[in-house]
C-alpha positions as semicolon CSV with decimal commas, in nm:
position;residue;x (nm);y (nm);z (nm)
1;M;19,954;5,607;16,051
2;E;19,997;5,788;15,721
3;H;19,997;6,133;15,881
4;P;20,333;6,304;15,830
5;N;20,373;6,380;16,203
6;V;20,377;6,015;16,293
7;V;20,749;5,926;16,354
8;G;20,709;5,597;16,550
9;F;20,461;5,351;16,680
10;I;20,441;5,172;17,015
11;T;20,266;4,838;16,960
12;H;20,194;4,509;17,127
13;G;20,292;4,334;16,803
14;G;19,956;4,226;16,680
15;L;19,949;4,127;16,308
16;L;19,722;4,404;16,185
17;S;19,919;4,672;16,370
18;V;20,250;4,547;16,239
19;T;20,105;4,520;15,883
20;E;19,983;4,881;15,891
21;A;20,317;5,011;16,031
22;V;20,511;4,824;15,764
23;F;20,281;4,948;15,488
24;Y;20,335;5,318;15,594
25;G;20,701;5,270;15,681
26;V;20,666;5,375;16,042
27;P;20,930;5,239;16,279
28;M;20,805;5,046;16,580
29;V;20,876;4,976;16,947
30;G;20,728;4,629;17,013
31;I;20,599;4,524;17,356
32;P;20,449;4,176;17,307
33;I;20,193;4,062;17,557
34;F;20,085;3,713;17,449
35;G;20,042;3,463;17,172
36;G;20,206;3,529;16,840
37;Q;20,286;3,887;16,924
38;R;20,639;3,791;17,044
39;M;20,715;3,623;16,711
40;N;20,576;3,922;16,513
41;V;20,795;4,171;16,709
42;A;21,100;3,936;16,689
43;R;21,063;3,924;16,300
44;C;21,038;4,301;16,285
45;V;21,350;4,334;16,500
46;Q;21,534;4,096;16,270
47;K;21,438;4,299;15,965
48;G;21,549;4,621;16,134
49;I;21,219;4,792;16,139
50;A;21,154;4,774;16,508
51;V;21,310;4,748;16,854
52;G;21,159;4,506;17,096
53;T;21,132;4,447;17,467
54;F;21,122;4,087;17,579
55;T;21,213;4,130;17,941
56;F;20,864;4,163;18,102
57;S;20,829;3,830;18,289
58;K;20,637;3,965;18,592
59;V;20,376;4,226;18,646
60;I;20,456;4,456;18,935
61;L;20,148;4,617;19,095
């Protein structure tokens, strides 16, 4: 994450991933899957360090 070519991070919103991205100042695109991930991504969106997608209610195969 600390590499200078990293300009963004697509994440499921897990606590360790979010912590690392915040530490290195990398903006995030959050796609929560389950559990506390939705809350983690929502908090990052509130703080302005991420954009989130919360519209996945069905999986289309």
